[in-house]
N, C-alpha and C positions, 0 to 999 in steps of 0.2 A: 727546604729546598737544600739546604746546606748538606742534610744528610742525604739526601739523594745523589748528590754528588759524590759523596764519600762512598757511598755503596757502588756507584758506578765505576767509581778508579778501582774499587776493591773486585769486582767481578770482571773487569778487564784484566786486571793482574792475574787473577784466577785463571781465565781463559788463556792467558799467554803460559803460565805455569803448566797447565795442562796439557798445551801444544808440545811444551819443550819436553815434558817427560813420555809424551806419546810416542814423541819421535826416536826417543831413547830406548822406548820399549820393542818399538818396530825392527830398530836396527839391532839390539842385543838380546831381546825375549828373556829378560831376567825377570825372576820373583818378585824381586825387590822393587823395580820400577812398576810392577803390575801392582805392587800393595800400595804404593805410593798415588798412583793414577786413582785406585777407590777412594784414598785417603782426601786427595784433591777433589775429586766428584762431592764427596760429602761436604766439603767445605762451600763448593760452588751451589749445592742444594740450600745450604743453610744461607749463606750469601744472597741468593735469590729471593728466599723467603722474606729476609729483612730488607731488600730491594723494593719488593713488593709494598711491603708495610711502610717504608718511606713514602712511597708514592700515593697511597690512597687517599690520603686528602686532598690531592691535586685531580681527581677524576669524579665523575657524576655520581651521588649517591646510591644509584640504583644498581650500581655495578661493584659498590664497595664490598657488599656481603660475599659475593662470589669470589672477589678478589681475598678476602679474608681467610676462605676456606681453602683457597689456593696456597695464601702465605703460610697456613697451618700445616698443610699437606708438605710443601717444601722444607719446610724446618725440621718437622718430625722425620720425614724419611732420611733427610741429609744427618740428623743428631742419630739415628738408627743406624745407618751405614758407618757413621763416624764411631760408634761403640762397638759394632762389630768387627772393624776391622784395625783399629787401634792397638790391641795387644799382639795380631802379628805384625803390625808395622814397627812396633818396639823391639819385637824378638828378631826381625831381620835386621835393624839396624845394629843392634849388639850381638849379631850372628849366634843366637841361641835358639834350641828347638824347646816348642811349648810341651810341657808332659801332657798325656792324653787325659789326664784326670782335669786339668786346668782348661783344657780345649771345651771339655763337657760344662764345667762350670761358665766359661765364657759363653758358650751356645746357650744354657739356661737362662744366665742374665740377661742376653740380647731377646731371648725368646720373652723375658717378662715386659723388657721394654717395649717390644712389638705390641704385646698384648693391651698394654697401658697405654699406648700411642692411638691404638684403635677405639679405646675405650674414651678418649677426649672427645670422640665424634659422637659417641652414644650415650653418655650421662650430662646430667646437667651441671656437674660440679667438675669442669673440664679447667678451670683455673687449678684447683687443689692437685689435680691429676698433673697438669703442666709442672707445678712445683716439684712434685714427687721426680718426674722424669728429669727435672734440672739437676736434684740431687743425685739421681743416678749417674747422669753425665758427669757430675763434679766428682763422685767416686772412682767412675773407671778412669778418668784422666789422672787423679791422685795417684791409684796404685800405679798406673802406668809410668808415670814420672819418678815415682820411689824407685820402681825396677830400674828405669834409666839412669837415675842419680847413683845408684849404689853401683851399677856395672860401668860407669862412666871413667871411673877412675882407672879402669883396666884396659882403656884405649891407649895403644901406643902410638898413634901417628898423629900428628899436632894439628893437622888441619881437619883432619876425621872427628878429633875431639872438640874442636872449635865449633865446627858444624852441629855437631849433638848438642853442646853446651848452648849453643845459640837458640836450638828448639826447645832444650828443656827451661831456659829462661822466660821465652817468649810465651811457652805454654803454661808455666807458672803464674805470668802475670794474668793470662786469661783466666787461669782458674780463681784468682783472687777476686778478680771482675765478676766472674760468675756466682762466686758466693755471695759478693755484696748485691748482685741482681737477685739473687733467692731472697737476702735480707728485706730487700726493697720489697718484693712481692709479699712478704710475710708480715712485715711490721708496717708498711707503708712509709719508709723514709723518705721525705722530699729532699734532703740533701743529697742523696744519692741517685734521685731519679735523672739528674743531668748526664750522668754517666752511663745509664742505660742503654742508649742508642748509639754509641760512640765507640765504647772498647772493644765490642764484636768485629766490626770492621777494621780498626786499627790494627787487631790482632792478627786478623786475617790477610792484611795487606802485608804486614812484615813475615808472617810465615810463608808467603807465596813468594815473595823476594828470596827468601831463604832456601825454600824447596828448589827455586829456579837454579840458584848459586850452587847447590848442593848436587842437583842432578848433572847440572854440567861437569862438576868436578868430580864426581865419584860414579854415578850408574854406568860410565863406560869402562869403569876398573873393576866391576864388582864380580868378574868371574873368578871362581874359586877353585875349578878344578875342570881339567880338560884331557880327554882320553886315559882317565884313571890316574892322572898324574895331577899334584898339586899345583897350583899357578905362584909365581912369586907373589902376587897379591894376598894370596893364602898365607904362604910361609911367613910373610912378613906382619900380616895382621895378627897371626897367633903366635909369634916367635920361636918358631918351629926350627930346631936345629937341623943339620944334614941327616943325622942319623935317625932323629924323629919324623921327619920328611920321608924317608926311607920305608920305615916302619908303617907308618900310615897308609901308604901306598901299597905296601904289601898285605894290609890287614883288608883293604878295598880288596883286592883280589881273592880275599877268602882264605888268605895263609893262615894256619895256626902260629902259636908261640915257638913251636918245634921247629916249624918248616922256616919261618922268618930267621931263626937263629942260625939254621944250617946255611941259608941260602947268604946271610951276613955275616957267617963265621963269629957269631957270639953266642952266650949261653943262654937257655929260654928265661933264666931268672934276670938276666940282663935287658932282653926284650921286655919281659913283664915291670921292670923297673922304668924302662924309656916310655911305655904305655901309661903307667901312673903319672907321668909328668905331662904326657899329651893329654889325658883327661883333665888334668887341673887346667892346663891351659885354653881347653877347648870348651871347659865348661860342663863337660859330659862325666856320667858316674860309671861307664864302663863299655866295653866292645860294642853292646847293642844300640846305646845312645850314640856313640861314636858313628856308627853305620848310619844311623838315622840322620845324625847332623851331615853325613857325606850325601844322603840323598838331597838333603836340602840344597848343598851345594850343586849337585846335578841339576835340580829344578832350577837353579839359578842360570 
C-alpha cells in the first residue's frame, strides 16, 4: 500500500509537469519544450507501469495476468521512448547539434532495444532479456550524463548551470540505483531488494519537480533567433561579442567572408579570425555546422 501511495504521488506530479510543459509548448512552440514533453511522457509511461505493479496484489487473481502484460507494455514503451529521446534532450539542453553519424548510431541502438522489447513477449527467457534491456538503458543514461557533465562547465548562466547540475545529480543517483537493480536481478542480493520499488518513484518525483521549475524559468526564454537576428538570450548564452554577432547574422544571410568584410569595413582575414572564435564558442567545426546550428535555433 505504501508503494501504491508513492507511485500515485509520482504520477500526479508527472501529470502536473506534463501540463506545465504542454502550456509552454502551445505558447512558444519551441523544439526544446517538445523534446521535454516526449521525455516526460516516457517517465509517465514508466511510472504507470510501476503503479500497476504496486497495485496488482490488491486486485483479484483472475485480472492480475492481464495487468502484468499491461505493466510490461507501459514500462518497455516508456523506456524505449526514453532511450530514443534522451540524446536529443541532452543536445538541446547544451545547445549543440548531433552529428549525422551519431544520429544513425542512436537510431540503430533504439532499434535494437525495440527488437529486444518485442522479444520479451515471444520468448521464454524474458527475464534475461529484461536484464539486457536494463543494461542498455544504463549505458544510454551513462553516455548522456558524461556528455552533459563535460559540457556543463561551459555553461555561463548560473541558474541555467544549477538547473542542469540538478538534472545531472538526480540522473546519476538513478543510474546508481539502476545498477543496483541489475545486480539484484543477476545475483539475487536480498539486501538490495528493499530498494527495488522505491528508487524509481523517488527519482521521478524529484525530476518532475526539477523539470517544472526549469520549464517555468527557462522555456519562455529559449528563443535564439528572430527574423535572422540573434536574440539577447543567444548572444549571452554563447558570449558573443557585438562584432561576432554581426558576422553570424551576415553568415546567416549567405554572405561570403569577402562580402562580410566589405560590409563591416574589415579584411577577410579578420572575418576568418572572428569566425574561428565563433566556431569555438558555439561548438561547431565550420560554416556548415554553424548554419546547421542556426537551423536548430530557427526550429526552436
